[in-house]
N, C-alpha and C positions, 0 to 999 in steps of 0.2 A: 627767790623768794619771794611771791609777791601775797599777799593779802587783799581780798576785797570785802565792799561790806562797811558802813559805818557804824553799827553796834556790836558792843561787848555782849549781847546773848549771841547775837547769829554769830562771832567767830567761837564762841564756847560751844553751838551745837555743832559748827560746822564739823570742831576738832575732834568729838565725840560720834558723829557721823565716820568721818575720816578713820579713828582707829577699828571701829567694826567693820570695817570695808578691807581693812584689811589683816584680818584674822583668818582667812582661807592662805591668805598668802605667809605669813607668818608660820601656819600648821608645816607647809609645804617645806621653808627655809630652814624650819625647826628639823626636820626630819633630816635633812643633808648634813646639818651640824650635827644629829647625834648619830649619827652613823661614822663621821668622824670623831667625834669624842670618845665610843666603845672603842673604834680600832685605837686612839690613842691608850684611852686603860690600860688593854688587851695586848699592846706592846711592851709593856713593863714586865711582863710574866717571863718574857724572853729576850730579858736586854741585849747580853750578849750576840743570840743569831740577829735578832735589829739590826743590830751595827756592824755585824760582817757583812752584812745582805744591804744595807746602805754602801757599804766601804766598797765593795766590788761595783755597783752601781753604778756610781762617781767615780772610781777608776777607769773603769769600761768606755763611759762618757768622756773626759776629760781624756784620753791618751793620746789622742793629737794635737791637743794645744803647746804650745811652743814651752811653759814649763813644765809639762809633762815631757817631754823628749829631752830637755835639759837635764831633768834627774832620772829618763831612764823607766821610768812610768811602766809606760808600755808594756813592763816583763814583771810588773809588781801585779802581785794576787792578795796578799794575805795581809793584817795588819803588822807586822813582824816584818817581813820585806817594807812594808812601806814606811816605818819608822827607820828601818837605816838606810833608805833613799832620800831621804826629803827632811833636815834640820828642823829643830824649831822656825818660824818663821814670824816677822816683825812686820809694820805695815814700810820702815824702813829696806827692811831687803825684799821686800815684794815693790817696792816704788814703781822700777824699773820696767817691771812688766807691767804694772797698774798704768804708769804712761801713757806706752800704748794703749793699752785700752781703752784711754779717755781721746787718745789721739785718731780713734774707728779700728784699729787695730785688736780686735775682740778675743780671735784666736791666742794672740797670748797666756792668754791665763783661763780663754770658757773654750765650752765646744763649738764646734761651728756652726749650728742651729741657736746656740743661745741670743736672742739679743735682747738690749741693753733698753731698759726703757726708760730708765734714772740713771744718776750718781747720785746717794747720797751721801751727805756731807759732814763732816765732825770736824773738831780740831785734832792734831795731830801730836808730836812731841817738839816739833819746829812749828813754824810760823805757818809753813803750809799745811792746809787741810787736807782730811785723806777725803778720797771719793772709792766708793764702795758701788760695785755695777751689784744694779737691783734688775735683775734679768725674768724674763718671766717663771722658770722655775722659783727660783731665789724667793719673788712673789708670792707667787701660790703657795710656797712653805708656812710663809712669813704669817699671811691671810690664814691657812689652814692652824696656824698655834692659835691666834684671833677668837677664830671659832671655838676650842677646843676650851680656852677658857673663860668665854664668854657664855658660849650653853650651859656650863658647868657650874658656874657665878649665879645667872639666871635662875639654875636649877631649884638653889639653894635660898632664892630671892624671887619665889611667884609673883608678888607684889606688883616688880618693876617691869613684866612681862605689857609688851603696846604702851608703854609709855614712850612720853618725850624724851630722849636723850642731849644732854650737851657734853659734846665733844671739843674741847681747845686741843689743837695740832697747829704746826705748823706748815708753811710753805713749800710745795715740792718745786715749786720752780723761783731760785733764787737768782739765779744766770744760767748761763748754757757752755758745754762743753764744746769743745773746737770745730764737735761736728751737728754739734745744736740740740746736742740732747740735754734733756732737763736737770739743774744740778739743786737740791736743795735737801727735804727730811723728808725719809720715807713715809709718815705718819701723815701726810700731806696725802702722799700718792693712793693713801691706803683708804682716806676717808673717802676721794674723788671718785676710787673704782670700787666704792663696796658696798653690796647686795641693793638693789634700789628698796626692795619691804625695808634694810638697815636705814638705806639715807634719809627714807621719809618718815624714819623717828627722830630725825638729827632736828636741833630747835631750829641750830646754828648754822648760816649757808656757808657752804666751800669757799664765798670770798672773803669769807674773813680772816683767815689765817695768812690772806698776801697783806693783810693792812701791815705796817711801816708800825707806826706811831702806837705803843706799845698801853696808853689811854685810849684811845681811839676803838683798837683792837678790842679791851674790857668792855669797855662801853657796848661796844656793838651786842658781842654777845649778850650784856645782859639785859639788853633792848630788846634781843628775839627771845629770851629765855625768862625773863619777869614773866609772872603772869601763865606762863606753861608749864602742866603735872610732869615734872619733871620725875625723871626715874634715877638716874642716877647721873654723876659728872664724874667723867673719865677725859685724864689727860696723864704726861709723863710723872712730871713734877708736881708735887703738892704745892709750890710754893704757885702755881699761876691760880687755884684756887684760892688762896688769899690774898692773890692778886685782886681777884675777880670782887672780892668781900670787899674788899680796903676800897675799890672802884665803883662802889656800889654805896659805899658810904662816903665817899669823896663828891660824887656826885648824885648824890640823892635828891636834894632836890629837880634838878634838872631831870632825873630820870622819872622823876613823879607827874613833874609838868608834860614830860613827851607822854605818860600811860595817860594822862586825861584829856591831854589833848590829839591823841594820835597823832604825832610827829614822831622824828627822828634827828634827833641834836647833837652825833657828837661833839667830845671835846675840842677836836682839828676836821676841817676839808678834807684831809686825807684818805681817802675813800674809795675806791672803783668804782666806774659805770656802775653797776649792775647794782651801785647802794639808793640810785636815783629813780626804779622802778618802783622801789618799796612803798609799802600803803600798810598803814597799821590800822585797828580800829580806838576808837574811844574806848577808854578803861574808867570810869567815875570809880566803880567799886570798889576793881581793885586800887585806885591811887587812895580811896576812905580808907581802905583793908594796911594798905602800907605806913600812911597818916597816923593810924591810931597804934602800929607797930613799936615806932620812932618816939610817939607820946607814951610809949607805958614803958620803951626801955632805954629811953637816949638814944636812940642811935638802929639806923638799918640794918636788921642781922638777917642769915636765910633764911629762920624761920618763919619768917613775913612773909615770903612768897614761894617758898620752897618744902617740899616734905621728900626727901631722896630717901629710896631705899635702899640704897648705899653709894661711899667714893670707891674711886678707884684712882690708885697712884702708885709708883716706886715708895719703898715705907724704911727700905734696907739700909745700911751704913748712916754718913749723916744726914741724911735725909728723914730720918725718924726726929730728929730734933724739930721739926716742922707740926708733930703729932698733937701735939699737947696743944698750941694753938687752933687746928683746926678740931680739936672736937671741943674747944670753948664754944666755936660758930656753930658747928654740927655733934651737937651731945646726944650720944643715945647713937649715932648714923653707923653701921658697921663699917669696917676699911676694909678693900681686897687690895692685897699688892697686885701688880700687874703682872710680877717676875722678869727676872732678869733678861734687860733686851737692850738693843744696843743698834747702831747702824749695819754692826756686820750679821745681826740675827736675833732670832728668840732661843734662850740657852734655856729658861727653865717656866714652867706654866704652873704658878700656885693653882693647891685645890679648896683652901681654907682659905676663912677670915680671920685677920686680927693678927697675920704672920707673914716674916718677908721671904719666907721660903716655899719655894718650889719644887716642883719633882722633873727630874733633868728632859729637855726636848730631843729627844734620841732619835724623832722621827724626822727631823730635818736636818740633823746636822752629826758629823762620826768625832763627838767629845773625848778626849784626853785631858790629864790634870795631872799639872806637877806639885806634887809636894811643895809645903810653903819654905820650908827650911832651904832647897832647893832651885831656888827659885832665881839668884844670881850663875849659876852653874853656865855655863858653854853650853854641854850636853846630859841637861836635866835628865832623871827616871821620869818617866809618862807611866801614868797609868789610867785603864780604861772605866768607864763609868760604874761597870758592876764590881770593884777591886775597891772600892773604896772601903774606909771608918768611919764610923760615926763618931763626930768629934774631932775630924779631921782637918784642916786648911788647906785647899788646892788652891791654885793658879790654872786657868782654864781656857783650855786650847783646845780652838775649831776648824774644822772641815767642812766645806759647804757651800755651795752652788752660786753662790758670791763672787768665785776667784779666790778662794783664799783654803791653800792648802799649810794643814799642821802650824797656824796662825796664834800666836799667842795674843790672848787679847787683856793678860794683865788683869785682870780684876779674882782679887782674892778673895775667895767664898769657904762656906764651911757646913760642913755635912750636918744637919739634926735628925734625919729619918733614912727609912730606905719607904718608897712605894714599889711593892713586889721587889725587882733585880736591881730597882733605878735610886739612884742616892735623891735624898731632899739636902736642897742648899739653901741656905740664902750668902747674899750679898754680904762683903763685908769693908770692902775696902780699892780702890783702882791705886794697886802698884806699895811699891816705896814710898816711891817721892814723887808722889802727886795727890795734893789737898779736894778736896770735893764738897762745898757747900753748898748749894745749889744746883749742879749738874755743869759748873762750868770744866772741869778735869784739869786745875792749872800744874804744868809741870814744873818741876823747880828747874829745869833747863831754859823753862821760858821764862822766869821770874830774873834769871840769873841776865839772859838776853836782854831783858824789860830794860834792867837796870842800868845796864849798858850802854845802852840808849839813852834815856832818862838822865845820866851821869853827861853824857856828850850835850844832851838839848840845853841843860841848867848849869850845867858846871860847876856844880853842888859832887864836892870829893866826899866815897864815901868807901871806907876801907869792908868794913862788915857790915852785917846788917843781917836781918832776921823777920820775915812772913809767916805772919802765922791768918787762919781762919776765926773769926768768934759771932757765936750765933747772936741776934740779938732780932727787933722786928723786923728790921731790914738788914739781914745779914751784911758784912765786909769783913776787907782782911786790915790787919791793924801791922803796920812797918814799924818795926823798932830798930832805930839806927844811931852812928853816930859821926855824924856831920862834923869833918875837917877844919873847915874854912868858917864859920859860924852863918853859913846860910840858912835861909828859913828851910824848915824841913820839909812843908804844906806844898811848896813849888817841886821838890822834888817827887814828891807824894801823886803829883796830880799829873807827871809828865810819866810816870811811872804805871799810873792807870791807862793813860794813851796809848802807853808803847804794849804791854798787856794787851789792852782792845785790837790794836794789830797782828799782834803773835796767835790769839786765843780768838777763834771766833765765835765760841761758848762762850768764855767770855766776857766779849764783848756781847752779844744777846741776852747775858744776865743784866749784864751794864746798863744796857737801855731798855729792857724791860722794868727799872728798877727793883729787878728780883735780887740785884746784890748792891751793893751801898758803895759809895769811895771808898779806897785807902785812907787808913786814919794814921799818920804819923804818930809815933811816941819817940822824944827826945830822948835815948839815956845818958849819965853819965860815962866820962870818956874811962875806956879802959872796961869798961863792965862785960861785954862781948869775949874780951879776951880774954880774963880773968875764969868765965865759964867755960871755956873752951880747955882752958887747964886745968881745970875741976872736972870736965869731963874725962882729959885726957888720961888722969891721976887715976879717977875711980875705975875706969877699964884697963887698968893698966898696960894701956899700951903706949907706944911712939909717936910724937909730935909730927913723925913725918910719915905717918901713916893716916891720922889722922884726917879726916873732911870734914871743915865746916859745911853745915847744912844751913842753907837759906829759905831752907820753907818747912816749916812741922806742918802736919799730915791733918797733926789730931788737932781737931775742932775746939775751940774754947766755951764755955758757957755762957748762957744770956750776959749783954754787958749793962 
């Protein structure tokens, strides 16, 4: 993105003319999205039939994959037969097939004609990340879900039409597979391959997603977006929006000088070569407005430079803890949850503001639901989308074109309503042994393995400990422990933090971007945790040999 012209007035005029010229293209794009939205809404009048048709198409297309041959799927025609042939899968049970896909043997899980465009990476239960194949069909399904979500949202917020958009996404190219396929975040690929009309609405250039230094990345987003008539901000995690505001406040003087002089001076030089081509106009009027805002309010606030029609990001589970601060920074601005999304696909589409609940995405997945009380069973009962009950809690299982067959997402959801014949559900939590403050999805297995590494590295002996998330301006985890040899607990906490960064890429990302603070150690009196264990055993009327100490508490504590 290159801006030419020295004047603030000329820049504003060009932006207005550009917006007018985009109107014919926008009408064409909206017509296509309108057809997709209409088809999506109509599908929920016949949920069972739509899902049956989807499964039949999937099974026919995947019949020659190695997974299908190993499970006799060529002869499977119905859901009942499919359920009998394929046990509930996890990433670990699929990993041998996934490894072959990563090595270029795509038919291990996929149809012959499906090309893998990239691998979407996310943390697994162990230190080895999950790689989800993003195929052409899978990408089209995810994009259609975004079109449905986007058009439905814009229809309810008309003043956002054809105004600039701030999209915060991650890099699609963090590394490459053994065959040279990019591995990273699907959000980056979606942004780079978006329709031209939508790309022209993005105020932040695609290369900003590849900036590794978080302060420089957020500063870049601000430099491109402050002074633009931003319609809405969209990202997955609300903490990213807060970091954007905090960065504006931290570097307010630098930002104002850059606006006045037409310069671009991020905190570090960690920029791609495209940044050298950027030219900004001088904006003295905007500079005065920002200075007046700081003088009036004592700090730089979003209202001094943006008037968004809405915000859109996750609001469910523990992420609802961020809403109070967001509403302080954006008073009166509606918030639309983006739906239950993961590297494995889109599973719900919210149709209203101010709720984390969305209608099941039955056009891109075959969905099954395990009653929450049966989650730990080896062969749990599964229900279909149209069979659920309002108020019921379930664990989500998906089959889709990422090469996933009856895949247990381990996401716990609650049904709050029905839309037609389909459930409307909200995300509650990630499994029973997973903590999640900012999207790091930290598992108890990872915590225990990291502690073993930290103990070996520091020599600090710890028999019992408990980790628990605490929400604060910068959330963090508390490490409550009883060191046996009088060593400094801060040393162990630092080593544990480093080990978790090695084991969990999402945890490392949140720590690097400062959305998650360092682990804070708390030294407990000797015997306190052992006493608590005995009290738990007595209260539950259990036997000590059946008691399992919980090293990671998944409930997040309130503000510190």
